[in-house]
C-alpha positions as CSV (number, residue, x, y, z in Angstrom):
1,M,-18.3,72.9,-46.3
2,S,-17.5,74.1,-49.6
3,R,-14.1,75.5,-51.3
4,G,-16.0,77.4,-53.8
5,V,-14.3,78.5,-57.2
6,L,-12.5,80.2,-54.3
7,G,-10.7,77.9,-52.3
8,I,-12.0,78.9,-49.1
9,H,-14.2,77.0,-46.3
10,C,-17.1,78.4,-46.1
11,A,-20.6,76.6,-44.6
12,R,-23.2,78.4,-46.8
13,C,-21.1,77.7,-49.6
14,G,-21.5,74.2,-48.8
15,E,-25.3,74.8,-48.1
16,L,-26.1,76.0,-50.8
17,E,-23.9,73.4,-53.0
18,A,-25.0,70.8,-51.9
19,R,-28.9,72.0,-52.6
20,F,-27.8,72.5,-56.1
21,R,-26.3,69.3,-56.5
22,D,-29.3,67.4,-54.5
23,P,-31.1,65.2,-57.7
24,A,-33.9,65.8,-55.0
25,T,-34.0,69.8,-55.2
26,P,-37.2,71.0,-57.3
27,N,-35.5,73.5,-58.6
28,P,-31.6,73.4,-58.3
29,G,-31.2,76.8,-60.3
30,A,-32.1,78.6,-57.6
31,F,-30.0,77.4,-55.6
32,L,-27.1,78.1,-58.3
33,Y,-28.0,81.8,-58.5
34,G,-27.8,82.0,-54.8
35,W,-24.8,80.1,-54.5
36,A,-23.9,83.0,-57.1
37,T,-25.1,85.8,-55.2
38,H,-23.6,85.3,-52.0
39,H,-20.0,84.4,-54.0
40,L,-20.6,88.0,-55.4
41,D,-21.9,89.4,-52.3
42,D,-20.1,87.7,-49.4
43,H,-16.8,86.9,-50.3
44,G,-16.8,89.5,-53.2
45,A,-15.4,87.5,-56.2
46,E,-15.4,89.5,-60.0
47,P,-15.9,86.7,-62.5
48,K,-15.3,86.9,-65.6
49,P,-17.3,85.5,-69.0
50,R,-16.4,81.7,-70.3
51,E,-15.2,81.8,-73.9
52,D,-16.7,79.2,-74.1
53,C,-20.1,80.4,-73.5
54,P,-22.5,81.7,-75.3
55,E,-24.6,83.6,-72.2
56,C,-21.8,84.4,-70.6
57,Q,-20.5,86.3,-74.3
58,R,-24.0,88.0,-74.1
59,F,-23.6,89.7,-70.7
60,T,-20.7,90.9,-72.1
61,V,-22.8,93.8,-74.2
62,N,-25.6,96.1,-72.4
63,A,-29.1,95.2,-74.0
64,V,-31.3,98.1,-74.8
65,G,-33.8,99.5,-73.0
66,V,-32.0,97.5,-69.8
67,Q,-30.0,100.0,-66.5
68,A,-26.5,99.6,-67.1
69,R,-25.8,99.0,-63.2
70,V,-29.2,96.2,-63.3
71,W,-27.7,94.4,-66.6
72,Q,-24.1,94.4,-65.0
73,R,-26.2,92.4,-62.0
74,W,-27.5,90.1,-64.5
75,A,-23.7,89.3,-66.0
76,L,-21.9,89.2,-62.9
77,T,-24.1,87.0,-61.4
78,H,-24.4,84.6,-65.1
79,W,-20.5,84.8,-64.9
80,M,-20.8,83.8,-60.8
81,A,-23.3,80.9,-61.7
82,C,-21.3,79.8,-65.3
83,E,-18.1,79.3,-63.3
84,L,-19.5,77.5,-60.1
85,A,-21.3,75.2,-62.7
86,P,-19.9,75.3,-65.7
87,E,-21.8,71.8,-66.7
88,W,-25.6,73.6,-65.8
89,E,-27.8,74.5,-69.0
90,W,-30.5,76.9,-68.1
91,Q,-33.2,76.4,-68.8
92,K,-35.8,78.0,-70.8
93,G,-39.1,79.7,-70.4
94,P,-42.0,78.5,-71.0
């Protein structure tokens, strides 16, 4: 069981966190994303951007050409992931 950032005991959080933190997991970012969306959708988490994270700050302003609700979901997902694993560094694509 994981207590996550909300302090609740949840088996699904425990599974997702364990896979994210397992060095043998080939794509841990996918499990972090799943863990973050689980917190948002199933636990009703309301994350806020971290002041010391440039990516969090980038999501505080809507992007041109992206629907506001889509941008808001991306922002919430990043903020939640950043709260769950502030040490995680997102890999840039090729």
